[in-house]
Structure formats: structure tokens, C-alpha cells
PDB file of N, CA, C and O in Angstrom:
ATOM      1  N   MET A   1     -19.702-114.841 124.950  1.00  0.00           N
ATOM      2  CA  MET A   1     -20.125-116.068 125.552  1.00  0.00           C
ATOM      3  C   MET A   1     -19.123-117.187 125.241  1.00  0.00           C
ATOM      4  O   MET A   1     -18.788-117.986 126.116  1.00  0.00           O
ATOM      5  N   LEU A   2     -18.648-117.237 123.993  1.00  0.00           N
ATOM      6  CA  LEU A   2     -17.663-118.261 123.627  1.00  0.00           C
ATOM      7  C   LEU A   2     -16.347-118.064 124.368  1.00  0.00           C
ATOM      8  O   LEU A   2     -15.740-119.030 124.831  1.00  0.00           O
ATOM      9  N   LEU A   3     -15.912-116.834 124.479  1.00  0.00           N
ATOM     10  CA  LEU A   3     -14.665-116.565 125.190  1.00  0.00           C
ATOM     11  C   LEU A   3     -14.792-116.937 126.666  1.00  0.00           C
ATOM     12  O   LEU A   3     -13.852-117.478 127.248  1.00  0.00           O
ATOM     13  N   LYS A   4     -15.923-116.658 127.266  1.00  0.00           N
ATOM     14  CA  LYS A   4     -16.137-117.017 128.665  1.00  0.00           C
ATOM     15  C   LYS A   4     -16.125-118.523 128.860  1.00  0.00           C
ATOM     16  O   LYS A   4     -15.804-119.015 129.942  1.00  0.00           O
ATOM     17  N   ALA A   5     -16.481-119.260 127.798  1.00  0.00           N
ATOM     18  CA  ALA A   5     -16.481-120.725 127.852  1.00  0.00           C
ATOM     19  C   ALA A   5     -15.100-121.304 127.566  1.00  0.00           C
ATOM     20  O   ALA A   5     -14.934-122.523 127.566  1.00  0.00           O
ATOM     21  N   GLY A   6     -14.108-120.450 127.322  1.00  0.00           N
ATOM     22  CA  GLY A   6     -12.748-120.917 127.083  1.00  0.00           C
ATOM     23  C   GLY A   6     -12.424-121.202 125.630  1.00  0.00           C
ATOM     24  O   GLY A   6     -11.380-121.781 125.330  1.00  0.00           O
ATOM     25  N   CYS A   7     -13.304-120.802 124.724  1.00  0.00           N
ATOM     26  CA  CYS A   7     -13.084-121.056 123.294  1.00  0.00           C
ATOM     27  C   CYS A   7     -12.064-120.091 122.704  1.00  0.00           C
ATOM     28  O   CYS A   7     -11.861-118.981 123.197  1.00  0.00           O
ATOM     29  N   TYR A   8     -11.438-120.550 121.646  1.00  0.00           N
ATOM     30  CA  TYR A   8     -10.593-119.709 120.808  1.00  0.00           C
ATOM     31  C   TYR A   8     -11.446-119.269 119.625  1.00  0.00           C
ATOM     32  O   TYR A   8     -12.335-120.006 119.199  1.00  0.00           O
ATOM     33  N   LEU A   9     -11.188-118.080 119.091  1.00  0.00           N
ATOM     34  CA  LEU A   9     -11.931-117.592 117.931  1.00  0.00           C
ATOM     35  C   LEU A   9     -10.998-117.444 116.743  1.00  0.00           C
ATOM     36  O   LEU A   9      -9.856-117.006 116.881  1.00  0.00           O
ATOM     37  N   SER A  10     -11.503-117.814 115.579  1.00  0.00           N
ATOM     38  CA  SER A  10     -10.727-117.730 114.351  1.00  0.00           C
ATOM     39  C   SER A  10     -11.417-116.779 113.382  1.00  0.00           C
ATOM     40  O   SER A  10     -12.634-116.832 113.203  1.00  0.00           O
ATOM     41  N   PHE A  11     -10.632-115.914 112.764  1.00  0.00           N
ATOM     42  CA  PHE A  11     -11.158-114.902 111.864  1.00  0.00           C
ATOM     43  C   PHE A  11     -10.554-115.083 110.473  1.00  0.00           C
ATOM     44  O   PHE A  11      -9.399-115.479 110.322  1.00  0.00           O
ATOM     45  N   GLY A  12     -11.364-114.784 109.472  1.00  0.00           N
ATOM     46  CA  GLY A  12     -10.923-114.937 108.093  1.00  0.00           C
ATOM     47  C   GLY A  12     -11.183-113.685 107.282  1.00  0.00           C
ATOM     48  O   GLY A  12     -11.041-112.569 107.781  1.00  0.00           O
ATOM     49  N   ALA A  13     -11.561-113.875 106.041  1.00  0.00           N
ATOM     50  CA  ALA A  13     -11.693-112.794 105.073  1.00  0.00           C
ATOM     51  C   ALA A  13     -12.719-111.736 105.459  1.00  0.00           C
ATOM     52  O   ALA A  13     -12.648-110.614 104.959  1.00  0.00           O
ATOM     53  N   ALA A  14     -13.661-112.053 106.322  1.00  0.00           N
ATOM     54  CA  ALA A  14     -14.671-111.066 106.719  1.00  0.00           C
ATOM     55  C   ALA A  14     -14.038-109.810 107.299  1.00  0.00           C
ATOM     56  O   ALA A  14     -14.591-108.719 107.159  1.00  0.00           O
ATOM     57  N   ILE A  15     -12.883-109.949 107.951  1.00  0.00           N
ATOM     58  CA  ILE A  15     -12.256-108.758 108.553  1.00  0.00           C
ATOM     59  C   ILE A  15     -11.704-107.806 107.501  1.00  0.00           C
ATOM     60  O   ILE A  15     -11.381-106.660 107.813  1.00  0.00           O
ATOM     61  N   LEU A  16     -11.591-108.268 106.256  1.00  0.00           N
ATOM     62  CA  LEU A  16     -11.106-107.407 105.174  1.00  0.00           C
ATOM     63  C   LEU A  16     -12.186-106.455 104.669  1.00  0.00           C
ATOM     64  O   LEU A  16     -11.884-105.464 104.004  1.00  0.00           O
ATOM     65  N   ASN A  17     -13.429-106.753 104.982  1.00  0.00           N
ATOM     66  CA  ASN A  17     -14.566-105.991 104.474  1.00  0.00           C
ATOM     67  C   ASN A  17     -15.033-104.997 105.528  1.00  0.00           C
ATOM     68  O   ASN A  17     -15.555-105.404 106.567  1.00  0.00           O
ATOM     69  N   PRO A  18     -14.854-103.686 105.278  1.00  0.00           N
ATOM     70  CA  PRO A  18     -15.288-102.682 106.256  1.00  0.00           C
ATOM     71  C   PRO A  18     -16.786-102.752 106.569  1.00  0.00           C
ATOM     72  O   PRO A  18     -17.215-102.280 107.622  1.00  0.00           O
ATOM     73  N   GLU A  19     -17.577-103.327 105.682  1.00  0.00           N
ATOM     74  CA  GLU A  19     -19.012-103.464 105.940  1.00  0.00           C
ATOM     75  C   GLU A  19     -19.315-104.583 106.938  1.00  0.00           C
ATOM     76  O   GLU A  19     -20.432-104.669 107.448  1.00  0.00           O
ATOM     77  N   LYS A  20     -18.336-105.437 107.218  1.00  0.00           N
ATOM     78  CA  LYS A  20     -18.498-106.525 108.190  1.00  0.00           C
ATOM     79  C   LYS A  20     -17.945-106.056 109.538  1.00  0.00           C
ATOM     80  O   LYS A  20     -17.062-106.689 110.117  1.00  0.00           O
ATOM     81  N   GLN A  21     -18.469-104.959 110.012  1.00  0.00           N
ATOM     82  CA  GLN A  21     -17.955-104.348 111.236  1.00  0.00           C
ATOM     83  C   GLN A  21     -18.072-105.280 112.432  1.00  0.00           C
ATOM     84  O   GLN A  21     -17.244-105.215 113.341  1.00  0.00           O
ATOM     85  N   HIS A  22     -19.075-106.141 112.454  1.00  0.00           N
ATOM     86  CA  HIS A  22     -19.217-107.070 113.575  1.00  0.00           C
ATOM     87  C   HIS A  22     -18.015-108.010 113.672  1.00  0.00           C
ATOM     88  O   HIS A  22     -17.553-108.324 114.769  1.00  0.00           O
ATOM     89  N   ALA A  23     -17.514-108.455 112.522  1.00  0.00           N
ATOM     90  CA  ALA A  23     -16.331-109.335 112.517  1.00  0.00           C
ATOM     91  C   ALA A  23     -15.091-108.564 112.957  1.00  0.00           C
ATOM     92  O   ALA A  23     -14.268-109.070 113.719  1.00  0.00           O
ATOM     93  N   ARG A  24     -14.972-107.356 112.476  1.00  0.00           N
ATOM     94  CA  ARG A  24     -13.819-106.531 112.824  1.00  0.00           C
ATOM     95  C   ARG A  24     -13.832-106.189 114.320  1.00  0.00           C
ATOM     96  O   ARG A  24     -12.788-106.213 114.973  1.00  0.00           O
ATOM     97  N   ASN A  25     -15.003-105.873 114.853  1.00  0.00           N
ATOM     98  CA  ASN A  25     -15.125-105.576 116.287  1.00  0.00           C
ATOM     99  C   ASN A  25     -14.819-106.810 117.128  1.00  0.00           C
ATOM    100  O   ASN A  25     -14.144-106.718 118.154  1.00  0.00           O
ATOM    101  N   ALA A  26     -15.315-107.960 116.693  1.00  0.00           N
ATOM    102  CA  ALA A  26     -15.052-109.203 117.434  1.00  0.00           C
ATOM    103  C   ALA A  26     -13.559-109.498 117.463  1.00  0.00           C
ATOM    104  O   ALA A  26     -13.040-109.962 118.478  1.00  0.00           O
ATOM    105  N   LEU A  27     -12.862-109.233 116.356  1.00  0.00           N
ATOM    106  CA  LEU A  27     -11.417-109.418 116.315  1.00  0.00           C
ATOM    107  C   LEU A  27     -10.741-108.548 117.369  1.00  0.00           C
ATOM    108  O   LEU A  27      -9.829-108.995 118.065  1.00  0.00           O
ATOM    109  N   LEU A  28     -11.189-107.315 117.478  1.00  0.00           N
ATOM    110  CA  LEU A  28     -10.586-106.387 118.442  1.00  0.00           C
ATOM    111  C   LEU A  28     -10.897-106.777 119.884  1.00  0.00           C
ATOM    112  O   LEU A  28     -10.098-106.501 120.778  1.00  0.00           O
ATOM    113  N   GLU A  29     -12.025-107.403 120.121  1.00  0.00           N
ATOM    114  CA  GLU A  29     -12.427-107.784 121.468  1.00  0.00           C
ATOM    115  C   GLU A  29     -11.859-109.135 121.903  1.00  0.00           C
ATOM    116  O   GLU A  29     -11.926-109.488 123.080  1.00  0.00           O
ATOM    117  N   THR A  30     -11.307-109.880 120.965  1.00  0.00           N
ATOM    118  CA  THR A  30     -10.765-111.201 121.279  1.00  0.00           C
ATOM    119  C   THR A  30      -9.374-111.052 121.890  1.00  0.00           C
ATOM    120  O   THR A  30      -8.502-110.422 121.290  1.00  0.00           O
ATOM    121  N   PRO A  31      -9.157-111.621 123.069  1.00  0.00           N
ATOM    122  CA  PRO A  31      -7.815-111.564 123.655  1.00  0.00           C
ATOM    123  C   PRO A  31      -6.787-112.233 122.738  1.00  0.00           C
ATOM    124  O   PRO A  31      -7.086-113.235 122.088  1.00  0.00           O
ATOM    125  N   ALA A  32      -5.608-111.687 122.692  1.00  0.00           N
ATOM    126  CA  ALA A  32      -4.557-112.211 121.807  1.00  0.00           C
ATOM    127  C   ALA A  32      -4.310-113.692 122.037  1.00  0.00           C
ATOM    128  O   ALA A  32      -4.030-114.426 121.089  1.00  0.00           O
ATOM    129  N   GLU A  33      -4.411-114.143 123.284  1.00  0.00           N
ATOM    130  CA  GLU A  33      -4.125-115.545 123.590  1.00  0.00           C
ATOM    131  C   GLU A  33      -5.276-116.483 123.224  1.00  0.00           C
ATOM    132  O   GLU A  33      -5.207-117.680 123.506  1.00  0.00           O
ATOM    133  N   ARG A  34      -6.337-115.954 122.597  1.00  0.00           N
ATOM    134  CA  ARG A  34      -7.462-116.781 122.144  1.00  0.00           C
ATOM    135  C   ARG A  34      -7.726-116.617 120.653  1.00  0.00           C
ATOM    136  O   ARG A  34      -8.817-116.942 120.183  1.00  0.00           O
ATOM    137  N   LEU A  35      -6.760-116.127 119.910  1.00  0.00           N
ATOM    138  CA  LEU A  35      -6.950-115.711 118.522  1.00  0.00           C
ATOM    139  C   LEU A  35      -6.300-116.653 117.522  1.00  0.00           C
ATOM    140  O   LEU A  35      -5.161-117.086 117.696  1.00  0.00           O
ATOM    141  N   PHE A  36      -7.052-116.959 116.470  1.00  0.00           N
ATOM    142  CA  PHE A  36      -6.533-117.648 115.294  1.00  0.00           C
ATOM    143  C   PHE A  36      -6.984-116.890 114.055  1.00  0.00           C
ATOM    144  O   PHE A  36      -7.969-116.152 114.092  1.00  0.00           O
ATOM    145  N   LEU A  37      -6.260-117.076 112.959  1.00  0.00           N
ATOM    146  CA  LEU A  37      -6.637-116.513 111.659  1.00  0.00           C
ATOM    147  C   LEU A  37      -6.672-117.652 110.653  1.00  0.00           C
ATOM    148  O   LEU A  37      -5.898-118.605 110.746  1.00  0.00           O
ATOM    149  N   GLU A  38      -7.593-117.540 109.675  1.00  0.00           N
ATOM    150  CA  GLU A  38      -7.770-118.650 108.741  1.00  0.00           C
ATOM    151  C   GLU A  38      -8.290-118.175 107.385  1.00  0.00           C
ATOM    152  O   GLU A  38      -8.730-117.038 107.218  1.00  0.00           O
ATOM    153  N   THR A  39      -8.218-119.089 106.439  1.00  0.00           N
ATOM    154  CA  THR A  39      -8.716-118.826 105.081  1.00  0.00           C
ATOM    155  C   THR A  39      -9.656-119.929 104.607  1.00  0.00           C
ATOM    156  O   THR A  39      -9.872-120.075 103.404  1.00  0.00           O
ATOM    157  N   ASP A  40     -10.207-120.691 105.509  1.00  0.00           N
ATOM    158  CA  ASP A  40     -10.985-121.869 105.142  1.00  0.00           C
ATOM    159  C   ASP A  40     -12.101-121.621 104.136  1.00  0.00           C
ATOM    160  O   ASP A  40     -12.395-122.498 103.324  1.00  0.00           O
ATOM    161  N   SER A  41     -12.719-120.467 104.167  1.00  0.00           N
ATOM    162  CA  SER A  41     -13.885-120.248 103.315  1.00  0.00           C
ATOM    163  C   SER A  41     -13.638-119.275 102.161  1.00  0.00           C
ATOM    164  O   SER A  41     -14.592-118.734 101.601  1.00  0.00           O
ATOM    165  N   THR A  42     -12.389-119.048 101.800  1.00  0.00           N
ATOM    166  CA  THR A  42     -12.111-118.065 100.752  1.00  0.00           C
ATOM    167  C   THR A  42     -10.779-118.346 100.073  1.00  0.00           C
ATOM    168  O   THR A  42      -9.955-119.114 100.568  1.00  0.00           O
ATOM    169  N   ASP A  43     -10.594-117.708  98.936  1.00  0.00           N
ATOM    170  CA  ASP A  43      -9.324-117.811  98.219  1.00  0.00           C
ATOM    171  C   ASP A  43      -8.379-116.663  98.551  1.00  0.00           C
ATOM    172  O   ASP A  43      -7.331-116.522  97.921  1.00  0.00           O
ATOM    173  N   VAL A  44      -8.733-115.857  99.519  1.00  0.00           N
ATOM    174  CA  VAL A  44      -7.894-114.731  99.923  1.00  0.00           C
ATOM    175  C   VAL A  44      -6.623-115.287 100.563  1.00  0.00           C
ATOM    176  O   VAL A  44      -6.699-116.190 101.397  1.00  0.00           O
ATOM    177  N   PRO A  45      -5.463-114.764 100.186  1.00  0.00           N
ATOM    178  CA  PRO A  45      -4.207-115.240 100.799  1.00  0.00           C
ATOM    179  C   PRO A  45      -4.173-114.947 102.305  1.00  0.00           C
ATOM    180  O   PRO A  45      -4.622-113.889 102.745  1.00  0.00           O
ATOM    181  N   ILE A  46      -3.651-115.865 103.068  1.00  0.00           N
ATOM    182  CA  ILE A  46      -3.569-115.698 104.521  1.00  0.00           C
ATOM    183  C   ILE A  46      -2.746-114.464 104.891  1.00  0.00           C
ATOM    184  O   ILE A  46      -2.981-113.847 105.930  1.00  0.00           O
ATOM    185  N   GLU A  47      -1.785-114.109 104.045  1.00  0.00           N
ATOM    186  CA  GLU A  47      -0.969-112.917 104.310  1.00  0.00           C
ATOM    187  C   GLU A  47      -1.831-111.661 104.380  1.00  0.00           C
ATOM    188  O   GLU A  47      -1.573-110.774 105.193  1.00  0.00           O
ATOM    189  N   ALA A  48      -2.851-111.583 103.535  1.00  0.00           N
ATOM    190  CA  ALA A  48      -3.742-110.420 103.536  1.00  0.00           C
ATOM    191  C   ALA A  48      -4.539-110.351 104.833  1.00  0.00           C
ATOM    192  O   ALA A  48      -4.760-109.271 105.379  1.00  0.00           O
ATOM    193  N   ILE A  49      -4.963-111.494 105.312  1.00  0.00           N
ATOM    194  CA  ILE A  49      -5.725-111.540 106.556  1.00  0.00           C
ATOM    195  C   ILE A  49      -4.832-111.163 107.733  1.00  0.00           C
ATOM    196  O   ILE A  49      -5.258-110.418 108.615  1.00  0.00           O
ATOM    197  N   TYR A  50      -3.606-111.664 107.758  1.00  0.00           N
ATOM    198  CA  TYR A  50      -2.665-111.290 108.822  1.00  0.00           C
ATOM    199  C   TYR A  50      -2.368-109.795 108.795  1.00  0.00           C
ATOM    200  O   TYR A  50      -2.344-109.150 109.843  1.00  0.00           O
ATOM    201  N   ARG A  51      -2.140-109.240 107.607  1.00  0.00           N
ATOM    202  CA  ARG A  51      -1.842-107.804 107.511  1.00  0.00           C
ATOM    203  C   ARG A  51      -2.999-106.964 108.051  1.00  0.00           C
ATOM    204  O   ARG A  51      -2.793-106.023 108.817  1.00  0.00           O
ATOM    205  N   GLU A  52      -4.218-107.320 107.642  1.00  0.00           N
ATOM    206  CA  GLU A  52      -5.381-106.552 108.095  1.00  0.00           C
ATOM    207  C   GLU A  52      -5.593-106.706 109.598  1.00  0.00           C
ATOM    208  O   GLU A  52      -5.886-105.728 110.286  1.00  0.00           O
ATOM    209  N   ALA A  53      -5.448-107.915 110.106  1.00  0.00           N
ATOM    210  CA  ALA A  53      -5.616-108.138 111.548  1.00  0.00           C
ATOM    211  C   ALA A  53      -4.582-107.337 112.339  1.00  0.00           C
ATOM    212  O   ALA A  53      -4.917-106.735 113.359  1.00  0.00           O
ATOM    213  N   ALA A  54      -3.345-107.325 111.883  1.00  0.00           N
ATOM    214  CA  ALA A  54      -2.295-106.557 112.562  1.00  0.00           C
ATOM    215  C   ALA A  54      -2.623-105.065 112.534  1.00  0.00           C
ATOM    216  O   ALA A  54      -2.434-104.367 113.530  1.00  0.00           O
ATOM    217  N   THR A  55      -3.108-104.582 111.404  1.00  0.00           N
ATOM    218  CA  THR A  55      -3.473-103.172 111.287  1.00  0.00           C
ATOM    219  C   THR A  55      -4.629-102.838 112.217  1.00  0.00           C
ATOM    220  O   THR A  55      -4.573-101.847 112.944  1.00  0.00           O
ATOM    221  N   LEU A  56      -5.665-103.648 112.201  1.00  0.00           N
ATOM    222  CA  LEU A  56      -6.830-103.385 113.053  1.00  0.00           C
ATOM    223  C   LEU A  56      -6.470-103.423 114.529  1.00  0.00           C
ATOM    224  O   LEU A  56      -6.967-102.615 115.314  1.00  0.00           O
ATOM    225  N   ARG A  57      -5.607-104.361 114.910  1.00  0.00           N
ATOM    226  CA  ARG A  57      -5.226-104.499 116.322  1.00  0.00           C
ATOM    227  C   ARG A  57      -4.088-103.560 116.711  1.00  0.00           C
ATOM    228  O   ARG A  57      -3.708-103.473 117.878  1.00  0.00           O
ATOM    229  N   ASN A  58      -3.548-102.855 115.703  1.00  0.00           N
ATOM    230  CA  ASN A  58      -2.475-101.885 115.927  1.00  0.00           C
ATOM    231  C   ASN A  58      -1.249-102.536 116.574  1.00  0.00           C
ATOM    232  O   ASN A  58      -0.692-102.025 117.545  1.00  0.00           O
ATOM    233  N   ILE A  59      -0.845-103.682 116.002  1.00  0.00           N
ATOM    234  CA  ILE A  59       0.363-104.372 116.454  1.00  0.00           C
ATOM    235  C   ILE A  59       1.198-104.737 115.232  1.00  0.00           C
ATOM    236  O   ILE A  59       0.703-104.722 114.105  1.00  0.00           O
ATOM    237  N   GLY A  60       2.441-105.058 115.457  1.00  0.00           N
ATOM    238  CA  GLY A  60       3.313-105.457 114.371  1.00  0.00           C
ATOM    239  C   GLY A  60       2.928-106.822 113.821  1.00  0.00           C
ATOM    240  O   GLY A  60       2.441-107.684 114.553  1.00  0.00           O
ATOM    241  N   LEU A  61       3.147-107.006 112.547  1.00  0.00           N
ATOM    242  CA  LEU A  61       2.825-108.265 111.888  1.00  0.00           C
ATOM    243  C   LEU A  61       3.568-109.429 112.531  1.00  0.00           C
ATOM    244  O   LEU A  61       2.984-110.488 112.757  1.00  0.00           O
ATOM    245  N   HIS A  62       4.849-109.239 112.825  1.00  0.00           N
ATOM    246  CA  HIS A  62       5.637-110.307 113.440  1.00  0.00           C
ATOM    247  C   HIS A  62       5.070-110.688 114.816  1.00  0.00           C
ATOM    248  O   HIS A  62       5.014-111.869 115.160  1.00  0.00           O
ATOM    249  N   ASN A  63       4.655-109.699 115.589  1.00  0.00           N
ATOM    250  CA  ASN A  63       4.062-109.976 116.904  1.00  0.00           C
ATOM    251  C   ASN A  63       2.781-110.790 116.770  1.00  0.00           C
ATOM    252  O   ASN A  63       2.546-111.720 117.541  1.00  0.00           O
ATOM    253  N   LEU A  64       1.961-110.439 115.795  1.00  0.00           N
ATOM    254  CA  LEU A  64       0.721-111.183 115.570  1.00  0.00           C
ATOM    255  C   LEU A  64       1.025-112.620 115.151  1.00  0.00           C
ATOM    256  O   LEU A  64       0.411-113.560 115.656  1.00  0.00           O
ATOM    257  N   GLN A  65       1.966-112.787 114.237  1.00  0.00           N
ATOM    258  CA  GLN A  65       2.335-114.133 113.790  1.00  0.00           C
ATOM    259  C   GLN A  65       2.847-114.969 114.962  1.00  0.00           C
ATOM    260  O   GLN A  65       2.492-116.140 115.096  1.00  0.00           O
ATOM    261  N   SER A  66       3.670-114.373 115.798  1.00  0.00           N
ATOM    262  CA  SER A  66       4.210-115.087 116.960  1.00  0.00           C
ATOM    263  C   SER A  66       3.102-115.491 117.925  1.00  0.00           C
ATOM    264  O   SER A  66       3.119-116.595 118.468  1.00  0.00           O
ATOM    265  N   GLN A  67       2.148-114.605 118.137  1.00  0.00           N
ATOM    266  CA  GLN A  67       1.049-114.906 119.062  1.00  0.00           C
ATOM    267  C   GLN A  67       0.185-116.047 118.532  1.00  0.00           C
ATOM    268  O   GLN A  67      -0.176-116.952 119.284  1.00  0.00           O
ATOM    269  N   VAL A  68      -0.144-116.009 117.250  1.00  0.00           N
ATOM    270  CA  VAL A  68      -0.977-117.065 116.670  1.00  0.00           C
ATOM    271  C   VAL A  68      -0.228-118.396 116.701  1.00  0.00           C
ATOM    272  O   VAL A  68      -0.829-119.441 116.945  1.00  0.00           O
ATOM    273  N   LYS A  69       1.073-118.361 116.456  1.00  0.00           N
ATOM    274  CA  LYS A  69       1.868-119.591 116.540  1.00  0.00           C
ATOM    275  C   LYS A  69       1.848-120.128 117.971  1.00  0.00           C
ATOM    276  O   LYS A  69       1.690-121.331 118.180  1.00  0.00           O
ATOM    277  N   GLN A  70       2.003-119.258 118.938  1.00  0.00           N
ATOM    278  CA  GLN A  70       1.966-119.667 120.342  1.00  0.00           C
ATOM    279  C   GLN A  70       0.597-120.272 120.685  1.00  0.00           C
ATOM    280  O   GLN A  70       0.519-121.269 121.402  1.00  0.00           O
ATOM    281  N   ASN A  71      -0.467-119.673 120.176  1.00  0.00           N
ATOM    282  CA  ASN A  71      -1.812-120.200 120.404  1.00  0.00           C
ATOM    283  C   ASN A  71      -1.959-121.589 119.791  1.00  0.00           C
ATOM    284  O   ASN A  71      -2.540-122.490 120.395  1.00  0.00           O
ATOM    285  N   TYR A  72      -1.429-121.745 118.592  1.00  0.00           N
ATOM    286  CA  TYR A  72      -1.481-123.047 117.915  1.00  0.00           C
ATOM    287  C   TYR A  72      -0.770-124.120 118.752  1.00  0.00           C
ATOM    288  O   TYR A  72      -1.285-125.221 118.946  1.00  0.00           O
ATOM    289  N   LEU A  73       0.406-123.776 119.233  1.00  0.00           N
ATOM    290  CA  LEU A  73       1.160-124.744 120.040  1.00  0.00           C
ATOM    291  C   LEU A  73       0.454-125.047 121.357  1.00  0.00           C
ATOM    292  O   LEU A  73       0.500-126.177 121.843  1.00  0.00           O
ATOM    293  N   GLN A  74      -0.191-124.049 121.926  1.00  0.00           N
ATOM    294  CA  GLN A  74      -0.947-124.252 123.158  1.00  0.00           C
ATOM    295  C   GLN A  74      -2.082-125.250 122.949  1.00  0.00           C
ATOM    296  O   GLN A  74      -2.300-126.141 123.771  1.00  0.00           O
ATOM    297  N   VAL A  75      -2.801-125.090 121.840  1.00  0.00           N
ATOM    298  CA  VAL A  75      -3.971-125.934 121.583  1.00  0.00           C
ATOM    299  C   VAL A  75      -3.586-127.291 121.008  1.00  0.00           C
ATOM    300  O   VAL A  75      -4.079-128.325 121.458  1.00  0.00           O
ATOM    301  N   PHE A  76      -2.701-127.283 120.010  1.00  0.00           N
ATOM    302  CA  PHE A  76      -2.419-128.501 119.262  1.00  0.00           C
ATOM    303  C   PHE A  76      -1.086-129.151 119.607  1.00  0.00           C
ATOM    304  O   PHE A  76      -0.824-130.281 119.195  1.00  0.00           O
ATOM    305  N   GLY A  77      -0.242-128.450 120.360  1.00  0.00           N
ATOM    306  CA  GLY A  77       1.070-128.977 120.723  1.00  0.00           C
ATOM    307  C   GLY A  77       1.046-130.367 121.305  1.00  0.00           C
ATOM    308  O   GLY A  77       1.870-131.198 120.923  1.00  0.00           O
ATOM    309  N   PRO A  78       0.124-130.657 122.226  1.00  0.00           N
ATOM    310  CA  PRO A  78       0.095-132.006 122.807  1.00  0.00           C
ATOM    311  C   PRO A  78      -0.174-133.119 121.782  1.00  0.00           C
ATOM    312  O   PRO A  78       0.097-134.290 122.047  1.00  0.00           O
ATOM    313  N   PHE A  79      -0.705-132.747 120.622  1.00  0.00           N
ATOM    314  CA  PHE A  79      -1.040-133.745 119.614  1.00  0.00           C
ATOM    315  C   PHE A  79       0.033-133.873 118.542  1.00  0.00           C
ATOM    316  O   PHE A  79      -0.036-134.760 117.692  1.00  0.00           O
ATOM    317  N   LEU A  80       1.031-132.982 118.581  1.00  0.00           N
ATOM    318  CA  LEU A  80       2.104-133.022 117.589  1.00  0.00           C
ATOM    319  C   LEU A  80       3.106-134.103 117.962  1.00  0.00           C
ATOM    320  O   LEU A  80       3.482-134.244 119.126  1.00  0.00           O
ATOM    321  N   VAL A  81       3.522-134.844 116.986  1.00  0.00           N
ATOM    322  CA  VAL A  81       4.487-135.920 117.248  1.00  0.00           C
ATOM    323  C   VAL A  81       5.824-135.553 116.655  1.00  0.00           C
ATOM    324  O   VAL A  81       6.780-136.321 116.763  1.00  0.00           O
TER     325      VAL A  81
END
């Protein structure tokens, strides 16, 4: 429903926990151009979240980093000075 409304989704440490399958499935169902990764609610290093997301999505880490950067610029670029 959020994706249909044009929202971007952000995933954090929950994807590291195999018992949080709903978070992991949502990550896989989120289009790359609507994806963010974050650490707002945990002390887990962002590198760990990126590694797990890349593994789950079966893409290279560099490709994932580039996509998230592109998403950031798409959303926040107009506000950067």
C-alpha cells in the first residue's frame, strides 16, 4: 500500500534477524528505486545492514550502495545546497 502511494521504504537491523521474516520479505519486495537503509533504532553498524541487504537481494554491495545513493539524491537532492 505504501509503495503504491509512492513512498520509499527504509530498512534497518530487523533484516539481520532471520526470525523477522516479514522485514526480510518486505526488503525483497521493495523496488530498488524505492529503497533506503538505516540504523536509527539500533547500534548495529550500517555496514552490517548493507551487507545483509545485498546478500538477501542477491546483488553486489557496490550496486546496492550506488542505488541507495541515487535514491537519496532523488528525494533530497533538491534540498541540498
